Backbone atoms as SQL, in Angstrom:
CREATE TABLE atoms (id INTEGER PRIMARY KEY, chain TEXT, resi INTEGER, resn TEXT, atom TEXT, x REAL, y REAL, z REAL);
INSERT INTO atoms VALUES
  (1, 'A', 1, 'GLN', 'N', -51.148, -25.921, 31.833),
  (2, 'A', 1, 'GLN', 'CA', -51.687, -25.087, 30.620),
  (3, 'A', 1, 'GLN', 'C', -52.168, -23.533, 30.950),
  (4, 'A', 2, 'VAL', 'N', -51.619, -23.052, 30.456),
  (5, 'A', 2, 'VAL', 'CA', -52.141, -21.370, 30.291),
  (6, 'A', 2, 'VAL', 'C', -53.754, -21.112, 29.406),
  (7, 'A', 3, 'GLN', 'N', -53.903, -20.590, 30.177),
  (8, 'A', 3, 'GLN', 'CA', -55.659, -20.244, 29.953),
  (9, 'A', 3, 'GLN', 'C', -55.745, -18.646, 30.166),
  (10, 'A', 4, 'LEU', 'N', -56.577, -17.950, 28.813),
  (11, 'A', 4, 'LEU', 'CA', -56.891, -16.809, 28.958),
  (12, 'A', 4, 'LEU', 'C', -58.218, -16.787, 28.847),
  (13, 'A', 5, 'VAL', 'N', -59.354, -15.717, 29.680),
  (14, 'A', 5, 'VAL', 'CA', -60.793, -16.218, 29.605),
  (15, 'A', 5, 'VAL', 'C', -61.197, -14.891, 29.767),
  (16, 'A', 6, 'GLU', 'N', -61.574, -14.474, 28.530),
  (17, 'A', 6, 'GLU', 'CA', -62.171, -12.890, 28.292),
  (18, 'A', 6, 'GLU', 'C', -63.377, -13.108, 28.806),
  (19, 'A', 7, 'SER', 'N', -64.132, -11.866, 29.330),
  (20, 'A', 7, 'SER', 'CA', -65.330, -11.363, 29.337),
  (21, 'A', 7, 'SER', 'C', -65.743, -9.918, 29.316),
  (22, 'A', 8, 'GLY', 'N', -67.054, -9.883, 29.686),
  (23, 'A', 8, 'GLY', 'CA', -67.403, -8.540, 29.795),
  (24, 'A', 8, 'GLY', 'C', -67.621, -7.630, 28.622),
  (25, 'A', 9, 'GLY', 'N', -67.753, -8.560, 27.227),
  (26, 'A', 9, 'GLY', 'CA', -68.653, -8.087, 26.000),
  (27, 'A', 9, 'GLY', 'C', -69.606, -8.201, 26.234),
  (28, 'A', 10, 'GLY', 'N', -70.575, -7.337, 24.895),
  (29, 'A', 10, 'GLY', 'CA', -71.535, -7.007, 24.734),
  (30, 'A', 10, 'GLY', 'C', -72.363, -5.983, 24.023),
  (31, 'A', 11, 'LEU', 'N', -73.408, -5.794, 24.037),
  (32, 'A', 11, 'LEU', 'CA', -73.897, -4.706, 23.304),
  (33, 'A', 11, 'LEU', 'C', -73.892, -3.276, 24.020),
  (34, 'A', 12, 'ALA', 'N', -73.527, -2.290, 23.385),
  (35, 'A', 12, 'ALA', 'CA', -73.464, -0.851, 23.525),
  (36, 'A', 12, 'ALA', 'C', -73.739, 0.169, 22.593),
  (37, 'A', 13, 'GLN', 'N', -74.290, 0.847, 23.510),
  (38, 'A', 13, 'GLN', 'CA', -74.643, 2.078, 22.109),
  (39, 'A', 13, 'GLN', 'C', -73.235, 3.477, 22.088),
  (40, 'A', 14, 'ALA', 'N', -73.072, 3.912, 21.293),
  (41, 'A', 14, 'ALA', 'CA', -72.039, 5.207, 20.787),
  (42, 'A', 14, 'ALA', 'C', -72.034, 5.928, 22.264),
  (43, 'A', 15, 'GLY', 'N', -70.870, 6.129, 22.640),
  (44, 'A', 15, 'GLY', 'CA', -70.976, 6.791, 23.809),
  (45, 'A', 15, 'GLY', 'C', -70.887, 6.147, 25.027),
  (46, 'A', 16, 'ASP', 'N', -71.110, 5.045, 25.253),
  (47, 'A', 16, 'ASP', 'CA', -71.333, 4.182, 26.303),
  (48, 'A', 16, 'ASP', 'C', -69.956, 4.062, 26.583),
  (49, 'A', 17, 'SER', 'N', -69.953, 2.691, 28.121),
  (50, 'A', 17, 'SER', 'CA', -68.630, 2.339, 28.655),
  (51, 'A', 17, 'SER', 'C', -68.680, 0.907, 28.553),
  (52, 'A', 18, 'LEU', 'N', -67.804, 0.104, 28.436),
  (53, 'A', 18, 'LEU', 'CA', -67.641, -1.280, 28.680),
  (54, 'A', 18, 'LEU', 'C', -66.585, -1.679, 29.265),
  (55, 'A', 19, 'ARG', 'N', -66.068, -2.679, 30.100),
  (56, 'A', 19, 'ARG', 'CA', -64.662, -3.147, 30.765),
  (57, 'A', 19, 'ARG', 'C', -64.550, -4.498, 30.409),
  (58, 'A', 20, 'LEU', 'N', -63.830, -4.864, 29.659),
  (59, 'A', 20, 'LEU', 'CA', -63.295, -6.256, 29.465),
  (60, 'A', 20, 'LEU', 'C', -62.595, -6.771, 30.430),
  (61, 'A', 21, 'SER', 'N', -62.268, -7.864, 31.052),
  (62, 'A', 21, 'SER', 'CA', -61.590, -8.554, 31.844),
  (63, 'A', 21, 'SER', 'C', -61.248, -9.586, 31.218),
  (64, 'A', 22, 'CYS', 'N', -59.867, -10.118, 31.517),
  (65, 'A', 22, 'CYS', 'CA', -59.054, -11.351, 30.945),
  (66, 'A', 22, 'CYS', 'C', -58.241, -11.869, 31.854),
  (67, 'A', 23, 'VAL', 'N', -58.945, -13.273, 32.576),
  (68, 'A', 23, 'VAL', 'CA', -58.356, -13.791, 33.654),
  (69, 'A', 23, 'VAL', 'C', -57.587, -15.159, 33.021),
  (70, 'A', 24, 'ALA', 'N', -56.348, -14.403, 33.532),
  (71, 'A', 24, 'ALA', 'CA', -54.913, -15.367, 33.576),
  (72, 'A', 24, 'ALA', 'C', -54.477, -16.498, 34.268),
  (73, 'A', 25, 'SER', 'N', -54.552, -17.948, 34.067),
  (74, 'A', 25, 'SER', 'CA', -54.220, -19.067, 34.784),
  (75, 'A', 25, 'SER', 'C', -52.997, -19.792, 33.843),
  (76, 'A', 26, 'GLY', 'N', -52.897, -20.490, 35.203),
  (77, 'A', 26, 'GLY', 'CA', -51.980, -21.620, 34.497),
  (78, 'A', 26, 'GLY', 'C', -50.387, -21.335, 34.702),
  (79, 'A', 27, 'ARG', 'N', -49.931, -20.314, 35.081),
  (80, 'A', 27, 'ARG', 'CA', -48.514, -19.806, 35.650),
  (81, 'A', 27, 'ARG', 'C', -48.500, -18.518, 35.903),
  (82, 'A', 28, 'THR', 'N', -47.353, -18.191, 36.328),
  (83, 'A', 28, 'THR', 'CA', -47.001, -16.628, 37.140),
  (84, 'A', 28, 'THR', 'C', -47.054, -15.609, 36.193),
  (85, 'A', 29, 'PHE', 'N', -47.763, -14.646, 35.804),
  (86, 'A', 29, 'PHE', 'CA', -47.636, -13.797, 34.661),
  (87, 'A', 29, 'PHE', 'C', -46.887, -12.777, 34.992),
  (88, 'A', 30, 'SER', 'N', -46.113, -12.167, 35.974),
  (89, 'A', 30, 'SER', 'CA', -46.114, -10.880, 36.836),
  (90, 'A', 30, 'SER', 'C', -44.633, -10.421, 35.438),
  (91, 'A', 31, 'ASN', 'N', -44.201, -11.317, 35.048),
  (92, 'A', 31, 'ASN', 'CA', -43.000, -11.080, 33.865),
  (93, 'A', 31, 'ASN', 'C', -43.494, -10.615, 32.640),
  (94, 'A', 32, 'TYR', 'N', -44.819, -11.177, 32.180),
  (95, 'A', 32, 'TYR', 'CA', -44.781, -11.246, 30.864),
  (96, 'A', 32, 'TYR', 'C', -45.782, -9.980, 30.834),
  (97, 'A', 33, 'ARG', 'N', -45.963, -9.950, 29.189),
  (98, 'A', 33, 'ARG', 'CA', -46.586, -8.811, 28.487),
  (99, 'A', 33, 'ARG', 'C', -47.945, -8.831, 28.079),
  (100, 'A', 34, 'MET', 'N', -48.950, -8.368, 28.630),
  (101, 'A', 34, 'MET', 'CA', -50.335, -8.802, 28.530),
  (102, 'A', 34, 'MET', 'C', -50.638, -7.719, 27.257),
  (103, 'A', 35, 'GLY', 'N', -51.411, -7.794, 26.557),
  (104, 'A', 35, 'GLY', 'CA', -51.961, -7.476, 25.417),
  (105, 'A', 35, 'GLY', 'C', -53.623, -7.443, 24.904),
  (106, 'A', 36, 'TRP', 'N', -54.297, -6.718, 24.351),
  (107, 'A', 36, 'TRP', 'CA', -55.689, -6.883, 24.060),
  (108, 'A', 36, 'TRP', 'C', -55.822, -6.342, 22.667),
  (109, 'A', 37, 'PHE', 'N', -56.429, -6.969, 21.594),
  (110, 'A', 37, 'PHE', 'CA', -56.189, -6.752, 20.416),
  (111, 'A', 37, 'PHE', 'C', -57.769, -7.386, 19.704),
  (112, 'A', 38, 'ARG', 'N', -57.784, -6.952, 19.045),
  (113, 'A', 38, 'ARG', 'CA', -59.495, -6.882, 18.012),
  (114, 'A', 38, 'ARG', 'C', -59.419, -7.300, 16.723),
  (115, 'A', 39, 'GLN', 'N', -60.104, -7.974, 16.324),
  (116, 'A', 39, 'GLN', 'CA', -60.671, -8.398, 15.010),
  (117, 'A', 39, 'GLN', 'C', -62.289, -7.664, 14.469),
  (118, 'A', 40, 'ALA', 'N', -62.275, -6.980, 13.626),
  (119, 'A', 40, 'ALA', 'CA', -63.650, -6.406, 13.143),
  (120, 'A', 40, 'ALA', 'C', -64.227, -7.383, 12.013),
  (121, 'A', 41, 'PRO', 'N', -65.185, -7.674, 11.583),
  (122, 'A', 41, 'PRO', 'CA', -65.684, -8.107, 10.386),
  (123, 'A', 41, 'PRO', 'C', -64.942, -8.203, 9.207),
  (124, 'A', 42, 'GLY', 'N', -64.248, -8.510, 8.515),
  (125, 'A', 42, 'GLY', 'CA', -63.622, -8.640, 7.415),
  (126, 'A', 42, 'GLY', 'C', -62.237, -7.549, 7.248),
  (127, 'A', 43, 'LYS', 'N', -61.808, -7.656, 8.749),
  (128, 'A', 43, 'LYS', 'CA', -60.545, -6.700, 9.023),
  (129, 'A', 43, 'LYS', 'C', -59.216, -7.739, 9.298),
  (130, 'A', 44, 'GLU', 'N', -58.630, -7.588, 9.483),
  (131, 'A', 44, 'GLU', 'CA', -57.249, -8.192, 9.861),
  (132, 'A', 44, 'GLU', 'C', -57.260, -7.748, 11.719),
  (133, 'A', 45, 'ARG', 'N', -57.033, -8.849, 12.332),
  (134, 'A', 45, 'ARG', 'CA', -56.592, -8.805, 13.319),
  (135, 'A', 45, 'ARG', 'C', -55.760, -7.445, 13.940),
  (136, 'A', 46, 'GLU', 'N', -55.924, -6.369, 15.426),
  (137, 'A', 46, 'GLU', 'CA', -55.463, -5.327, 15.217),
  (138, 'A', 46, 'GLU', 'C', -54.788, -4.947, 16.823),
  (139, 'A', 47, 'PHE', 'N', -53.964, -4.228, 16.875),
  (140, 'A', 47, 'PHE', 'CA', -53.370, -4.182, 18.041),
  (141, 'A', 47, 'PHE', 'C', -54.283, -3.239, 19.298),
  (142, 'A', 48, 'VAL', 'N', -54.606, -3.229, 19.971),
  (143, 'A', 48, 'VAL', 'CA', -55.256, -2.070, 20.615),
  (144, 'A', 48, 'VAL', 'C', -54.418, -1.747, 21.855),
  (145, 'A', 49, 'ALA', 'N', -53.940, -2.697, 22.805),
  (146, 'A', 49, 'ALA', 'CA', -53.492, -2.073, 24.187),
  (147, 'A', 49, 'ALA', 'C', -52.440, -3.036, 24.726),
  (148, 'A', 50, 'SER', 'N', -51.449, -2.561, 25.075),
  (149, 'A', 50, 'SER', 'CA', -50.360, -3.945, 26.065),
  (150, 'A', 50, 'SER', 'C', -49.995, -2.799, 27.376),
  (151, 'A', 51, 'LEU', 'N', -49.548, -3.857, 28.151),
  (152, 'A', 51, 'LEU', 'CA', -48.904, -3.466, 29.144),
  (153, 'A', 51, 'LEU', 'C', -48.074, -4.798, 29.886),
  (154, 'A', 52, 'SER', 'N', -46.952, -4.264, 30.427),
  (155, 'A', 52, 'SER', 'CA', -45.893, -4.958, 31.221),
  (156, 'A', 52, 'SER', 'C', -46.601, -5.334, 32.488),
  (157, 'A', 53, 'VAL', 'N', -46.772, -6.406, 33.130),
  (158, 'A', 53, 'VAL', 'CA', -47.856, -6.712, 34.294),
  (159, 'A', 53, 'VAL', 'C', -47.065, -6.206, 35.394),
  (160, 'A', 54, 'SER', 'N', -45.782, -6.553, 34.869),
  (161, 'A', 54, 'SER', 'CA', -45.051, -5.901, 36.310),
  (162, 'A', 54, 'SER', 'C', -44.035, -4.385, 36.349),
  (163, 'A', 55, 'GLY', 'N', -45.106, -3.932, 35.280),
  (164, 'A', 55, 'GLY', 'CA', -44.867, -2.256, 35.648),
  (165, 'A', 55, 'GLY', 'C', -44.334, -1.600, 34.218),
  (166, 'A', 56, 'GLY', 'N', -44.121, -0.467, 34.151),
  (167, 'A', 56, 'GLY', 'CA', -43.859, 0.358, 32.980),
  (168, 'A', 56, 'GLY', 'C', -45.311, 1.032, 32.518),
  (169, 'A', 57, 'THR', 'N', -44.781, 1.488, 31.095),
  (170, 'A', 57, 'THR', 'CA', -46.067, 2.623, 30.575),
  (171, 'A', 57, 'THR', 'C', -46.800, 1.645, 29.425),
  (172, 'A', 58, 'PRO', 'N', -48.239, 1.833, 29.594),
  (173, 'A', 58, 'PRO', 'CA', -48.789, 0.895, 28.823),
  (174, 'A', 58, 'PRO', 'C', -48.574, 1.747, 27.200),
  (175, 'A', 59, 'ALA', 'N', -48.848, 0.028, 26.256),
  (176, 'A', 59, 'ALA', 'CA', -48.901, 0.836, 24.904),
  (177, 'A', 59, 'ALA', 'C', -50.690, 0.811, 24.397),
  (178, 'A', 60, 'TYR', 'N', -51.093, 2.110, 23.554),
  (179, 'A', 60, 'TYR', 'CA', -52.303, 2.097, 23.067),
  (180, 'A', 60, 'TYR', 'C', -52.140, 2.346, 21.490),
  (181, 'A', 61, 'ALA', 'N', -53.231, 1.795, 20.778),
  (182, 'A', 61, 'ALA', 'CA', -53.482, 2.027, 19.321),
  (183, 'A', 61, 'ALA', 'C', -53.639, 3.482, 19.042),
  (184, 'A', 62, 'ASP', 'N', -53.607, 4.288, 18.370),
  (185, 'A', 62, 'ASP', 'CA', -53.825, 5.822, 18.302),
  (186, 'A', 62, 'ASP', 'C', -55.420, 6.062, 18.304),
  (187, 'A', 63, 'SER', 'N', -55.888, 4.753, 17.564),
  (188, 'A', 63, 'SER', 'CA', -57.664, 4.780, 17.442),
  (189, 'A', 63, 'SER', 'C', -58.485, 4.775, 18.594),
  (190, 'A', 64, 'VAL', 'N', -57.443, 4.137, 19.921),
  (191, 'A', 64, 'VAL', 'CA', -57.940, 4.036, 21.008),
  (192, 'A', 64, 'VAL', 'C', -57.603, 5.114, 22.356),
  (193, 'A', 65, 'LYS', 'N', -56.456, 5.474, 22.116),
  (194, 'A', 65, 'LYS', 'CA', -55.641, 6.498, 22.846),
  (195, 'A', 65, 'LYS', 'C', -56.708, 7.811, 23.278),
  (196, 'A', 66, 'GLY', 'N', -56.599, 7.540, 24.418),
  (197, 'A', 66, 'GLY', 'CA', -57.525, 8.745, 25.269),
  (198, 'A', 66, 'GLY', 'C', -58.996, 7.907, 25.970),
  (199, 'A', 67, 'ARG', 'N', -59.231, 7.179, 25.074),
  (200, 'A', 67, 'ARG', 'CA', -60.505, 6.436, 25.248),
  (201, 'A', 67, 'ARG', 'C', -60.560, 5.056, 25.903),
  (202, 'A', 68, 'PHE', 'N', -59.178, 4.338, 25.605),
  (203, 'A', 68, 'PHE', 'CA', -59.300, 2.927, 26.465),
  (204, 'A', 68, 'PHE', 'C', -58.529, 2.927, 27.649),
  (205, 'A', 69, 'THR', 'N', -58.445, 2.131, 28.590),
  (206, 'A', 69, 'THR', 'CA', -57.526, 2.038, 29.618),
  (207, 'A', 69, 'THR', 'C', -57.021, 0.992, 29.983),
  (208, 'A', 70, 'ILE', 'N', -55.799, -0.014, 29.662),
  (209, 'A', 70, 'ILE', 'CA', -55.600, -1.058, 30.083),
  (210, 'A', 70, 'ILE', 'C', -55.004, -1.281, 31.458),
  (211, 'A', 71, 'SER', 'N', -55.321, -2.158, 32.356),
  (212, 'A', 71, 'SER', 'CA', -54.761, -2.333, 33.820),
  (213, 'A', 71, 'SER', 'C', -54.579, -3.902, 34.162),
  (214, 'A', 72, 'SER', 'N', -54.137, -4.047, 35.398),
  (215, 'A', 72, 'SER', 'CA', -54.455, -5.082, 35.806),
  (216, 'A', 72, 'SER', 'C', -54.503, -5.094, 37.501),
  (217, 'A', 73, 'ASN', 'N', -54.694, -6.237, 37.697),
  (218, 'A', 73, 'ASN', 'CA', -55.014, -6.226, 39.110),
  (219, 'A', 73, 'ASN', 'C', -53.924, -6.623, 39.988),
  (220, 'A', 74, 'TYR', 'N', -54.206, -6.456, 41.360),
  (221, 'A', 74, 'TYR', 'CA', -52.866, -6.074, 42.226),
  (222, 'A', 74, 'TYR', 'C', -52.070, -8.096, 41.938),
  (223, 'A', 75, 'HIS', 'N', -52.632, -8.880, 42.113),
  (224, 'A', 75, 'HIS', 'CA', -52.158, -10.174, 41.949),
  (225, 'A', 75, 'HIS', 'C', -51.693, -10.504, 40.473),
  (226, 'A', 76, 'LYS', 'N', -52.077, -9.991, 39.599),
  (227, 'A', 76, 'LYS', 'CA', -51.437, -10.173, 38.374),
  (228, 'A', 76, 'LYS', 'C', -52.198, -11.091, 37.512),
  (229, 'A', 77, 'THR', 'N', -53.159, -11.147, 37.967),
  (230, 'A', 77, 'THR', 'CA', -54.018, -12.691, 37.329),
  (231, 'A', 77, 'THR', 'C', -55.521, -12.489, 36.464),
  (232, 'A', 78, 'THR', 'N', -55.363, -10.788, 36.393),
  (233, 'A', 78, 'THR', 'CA', -56.749, -10.308, 35.491),
  (234, 'A', 78, 'THR', 'C', -56.203, -8.872, 35.162),
  (235, 'A', 79, 'VAL', 'N', -56.330, -8.999, 33.847),
  (236, 'A', 79, 'VAL', 'CA', -55.980, -7.499, 33.034),
  (237, 'A', 79, 'VAL', 'C', -57.443, -6.968, 32.194),
  (238, 'A', 80, 'TYR', 'N', -57.694, -5.994, 32.714),
  (239, 'A', 80, 'TYR', 'CA', -58.627, -5.037, 32.442),
  (240, 'A', 80, 'TYR', 'C', -58.301, -4.561, 30.858),
  (241, 'A', 81, 'LEU', 'N', -59.711, -4.316, 30.047),
  (242, 'A', 81, 'LEU', 'CA', -59.713, -3.083, 29.097),
  (243, 'A', 81, 'LEU', 'C', -60.869, -2.412, 29.600),
  (244, 'A', 82, 'GLN', 'N', -60.613, -0.902, 30.320),
  (245, 'A', 82, 'GLN', 'CA', -61.720, 0.280, 30.427),
  (246, 'A', 82, 'GLN', 'C', -61.886, 0.650, 28.861),
  (247, 'A', 83, 'MET', 'N', -63.083, 0.632, 28.454),
  (248, 'A', 83, 'MET', 'CA', -63.558, 1.123, 27.053),
  (249, 'A', 83, 'MET', 'C', -64.675, 2.664, 27.350),
  (250, 'A', 84, 'ASN', 'N', -64.124, 3.850, 27.142),
  (251, 'A', 84, 'ASN', 'CA', -65.009, 4.288, 27.628),
  (252, 'A', 84, 'ASN', 'C', -65.154, 5.357, 25.875),
  (253, 'A', 85, 'SER', 'N', -66.640, 6.163, 26.152),
  (254, 'A', 85, 'SER', 'CA', -66.833, 6.869, 24.669),
  (255, 'A', 85, 'SER', 'C', -66.825, 5.915, 23.061),
  (256, 'A', 86, 'LEU', 'N', -67.039, 4.617, 23.103),
  (257, 'A', 86, 'LEU', 'CA', -67.138, 4.141, 22.570),
  (258, 'A', 86, 'LEU', 'C', -67.549, 4.183, 21.188),
  (259, 'A', 87, 'LYS', 'N', -67.384, 3.683, 20.226),
  (260, 'A', 87, 'LYS', 'CA', -67.736, 4.271, 18.856),
  (261, 'A', 87, 'LYS', 'C', -68.003, 3.110, 17.868),
  (262, 'A', 88, 'ALA', 'N', -69.272, 3.307, 17.164),
  (263, 'A', 88, 'ALA', 'CA', -69.262, 2.097, 16.511),
  (264, 'A', 88, 'ALA', 'C', -68.131, 1.345, 15.919),
  (265, 'A', 89, 'GLU', 'N', -67.217, 2.022, 14.971),
  (266, 'A', 89, 'GLU', 'CA', -65.868, 1.469, 14.786),
  (267, 'A', 89, 'GLU', 'C', -65.120, 0.458, 15.620),
  (268, 'A', 90, 'ASP', 'N', -65.169, 0.374, 17.101),
  (269, 'A', 90, 'ASP', 'CA', -65.171, -0.334, 17.968),
  (270, 'A', 90, 'ASP', 'C', -65.403, -1.855, 17.920),
  (271, 'A', 91, 'THR', 'N', -66.416, -2.097, 17.253),
  (272, 'A', 91, 'THR', 'CA', -67.023, -3.251, 17.169),
  (273, 'A', 91, 'THR', 'C', -66.236, -4.065, 16.690),
  (274, 'A', 92, 'ALA', 'N', -65.819, -5.263, 17.480),
  (275, 'A', 92, 'ALA', 'CA', -65.010, -6.167, 16.553),
  (276, 'A', 92, 'ALA', 'C', -65.094, -7.481, 18.031),
  (277, 'A', 93, 'VAL', 'N', -64.336, -8.309, 17.720),
  (278, 'A', 93, 'VAL', 'CA', -64.638, -9.371, 18.765),
  (279, 'A', 93, 'VAL', 'C', -63.094, -9.118, 19.216),
  (280, 'A', 94, 'TYR', 'N', -63.395, -9.187, 20.598),
  (281, 'A', 94, 'TYR', 'CA', -61.764, -8.253, 21.364),
  (282, 'A', 94, 'TYR', 'C', -61.336, -9.897, 21.892),
  (283, 'A', 95, 'TYR', 'N', -59.576, -9.464, 21.838),
  (284, 'A', 95, 'TYR', 'CA', -58.952, -11.152, 22.179),
  (285, 'A', 95, 'TYR', 'C', -57.780, -10.475, 23.270),
  (286, 'A', 96, 'CYS', 'N', -57.635, -11.382, 24.462),
  (287, 'A', 96, 'CYS', 'CA', -56.381, -11.049, 25.264),
  (288, 'A', 96, 'CYS', 'C', -55.136, -11.942, 24.933),
  (289, 'A', 97, 'ALA', 'N', -54.086, -11.426, 24.767),
  (290, 'A', 97, 'ALA', 'CA', -52.727, -12.290, 24.538),
  (291, 'A', 97, 'ALA', 'C', -52.153, -12.168, 25.557),
  (292, 'A', 98, 'ALA', 'N', -51.242, -12.839, 25.865),
  (293, 'A', 98, 'ALA', 'CA', -50.039, -13.141, 26.866),
  (294, 'A', 98, 'ALA', 'C', -48.557, -13.232, 26.119),
  (295, 'A', 99, 'ARG', 'N', -47.174, -12.311, 26.360),
  (296, 'A', 99, 'ARG', 'CA', -46.186, -12.528, 25.712),
  (297, 'A', 99, 'ARG', 'C', -45.361, -12.679, 26.698),
  (298, 'A', 100, 'CYS', 'N', -44.932, -14.214, 26.777),
  (299, 'A', 100, 'CYS', 'CA', -43.683, -14.641, 27.673),
  (300, 'A', 100, 'CYS', 'C', -42.453, -13.638, 27.233),
  (301, 'A', 101, 'PRO', 'N', -41.190, -13.569, 28.195),
  (302, 'A', 101, 'PRO', 'CA', -40.270, -12.617, 28.660),
  (303, 'A', 101, 'PRO', 'C', -39.285, -13.311, 27.408),
  (304, 'A', 102, 'GLY', 'N', -39.067, -12.248, 26.449),
  (305, 'A', 102, 'GLY', 'CA', -38.228, -12.618, 25.229),
  (306, 'A', 102, 'GLY', 'C', -38.857, -13.406, 24.011),
  (307, 'A', 103, 'ALA', 'N', -39.802, -13.684, 24.444),
  (308, 'A', 103, 'ALA', 'CA', -40.356, -13.916, 22.969),
  (309, 'A', 103, 'ALA', 'C', -41.022, -12.484, 22.063),
  (310, 'A', 104, 'SER', 'N', -40.860, -12.886, 20.734),
  (311, 'A', 104, 'SER', 'CA', -40.902, -11.716, 19.989),
  (312, 'A', 104, 'SER', 'C', -42.876, -11.516, 19.302),
  (313, 'A', 105, 'SER', 'N', -43.437, -12.621, 19.719),
  (314, 'A', 105, 'SER', 'CA', -44.718, -12.152, 19.443),
  (315, 'A', 105, 'SER', 'C', -45.423, -12.643, 20.570),
  (316, 'A', 106, 'TYR', 'N', -47.155, -12.768, 20.507),
  (317, 'A', 106, 'TYR', 'CA', -47.576, -13.246, 21.963),
  (318, 'A', 106, 'TYR', 'C', -47.837, -14.849, 21.663),
  (319, 'A', 107, 'ASN', 'N', -47.402, -15.231, 22.661),
  (320, 'A', 107, 'ASN', 'CA', -47.637, -16.837, 22.890),
  (321, 'A', 107, 'ASN', 'C', -48.973, -17.682, 23.022),
  (322, 'A', 108, 'TYR', 'N', -49.664, -17.124, 23.882),
  (323, 'A', 108, 'TYR', 'CA', -51.231, -17.628, 24.035),
  (324, 'A', 108, 'TYR', 'C', -52.305, -16.496, 23.949),
  (325, 'A', 109, 'TRP', 'N', -53.107, -17.030, 23.468),
  (326, 'A', 109, 'TRP', 'CA', -54.573, -16.359, 23.355),
  (327, 'A', 109, 'TRP', 'C', -55.661, -16.642, 23.818),
  (328, 'A', 110, 'GLY', 'N', -57.000, -16.222, 24.316),
  (329, 'A', 110, 'GLY', 'CA', -57.787, -16.159, 24.518),
  (330, 'A', 110, 'GLY', 'C', -58.863, -16.551, 23.341),
  (331, 'A', 111, 'GLN', 'N', -60.003, -16.579, 23.844),
  (332, 'A', 111, 'GLN', 'CA', -60.927, -16.992, 22.625),
  (333, 'A', 111, 'GLN', 'C', -61.887, -16.029, 22.372),
  (334, 'A', 112, 'GLY', 'N', -61.779, -14.852, 22.856),
  (335, 'A', 112, 'GLY', 'CA', -62.174, -13.409, 22.246),
  (336, 'A', 112, 'GLY', 'C', -63.829, -13.279, 23.193),
  (337, 'A', 113, 'THR', 'N', -64.151, -12.109, 22.542),
  (338, 'A', 113, 'THR', 'CA', -65.405, -11.722, 23.374),
  (339, 'A', 113, 'THR', 'C', -65.859, -10.569, 22.486),
  (340, 'A', 114, 'GLN', 'N', -67.153, -10.885, 22.073),
  (341, 'A', 114, 'GLN', 'CA', -67.668, -10.196, 20.955),
  (342, 'A', 114, 'GLN', 'C', -68.349, -8.525, 21.661),
  (343, 'A', 115, 'VAL', 'N', -67.771, -7.398, 21.120),
  (344, 'A', 115, 'VAL', 'CA', -68.298, -5.997, 21.327),
  (345, 'A', 115, 'VAL', 'C', -68.780, -5.462, 20.253),
  (346, 'A', 116, 'THR', 'N', -69.967, -5.162, 20.656),
  (347, 'A', 116, 'THR', 'CA', -71.294, -4.836, 19.666),
  (348, 'A', 116, 'THR', 'C', -71.315, -2.984, 19.723),
  (349, 'A', 117, 'VAL', 'N', -70.919, -2.366, 18.984),
  (350, 'A', 117, 'VAL', 'CA', -71.512, -0.800, 19.307),
  (351, 'A', 117, 'VAL', 'C', -72.613, -0.875, 18.099),
  (352, 'A', 118, 'SER', 'N', -73.631, 0.181, 18.433),
  (353, 'A', 118, 'SER', 'CA', -74.827, 0.440, 17.552),
  (354, 'A', 118, 'SER', 'C', -74.565, 2.470, 17.899),
  (355, 'A', 119, 'SER', 'N', -74.548, 2.681, 16.563),
  (356, 'A', 119, 'SER', 'CA', -74.302, 4.183, 16.436),
  (357, 'A', 119, 'SER', 'C', -75.895, 4.746, 16.188);
């Protein structure tokens, strides 16, 4: 059973930093693409960042480019989202997701972690 568990959310002030973690278990994720998405109140879920755990160039939404960094640990079991220079508009529930090789969409999702940024 694949499980994605996020942590690291919380309250922050504008300009602060937070690091989200997503621990993946249940299978080997070395060939998966891992992503972070977010959903603000009253808005649709949107893409934030993604990377192929096996390597390659990460992808970022324009709204977070230069401020957020996605990475994974050596054992490819945890994916991080380092969020710097936070803004009030970054307030949302952040979700970790995994897409298996060949899939057109993300197959697995975490439960989400709340990030609230006050201005």
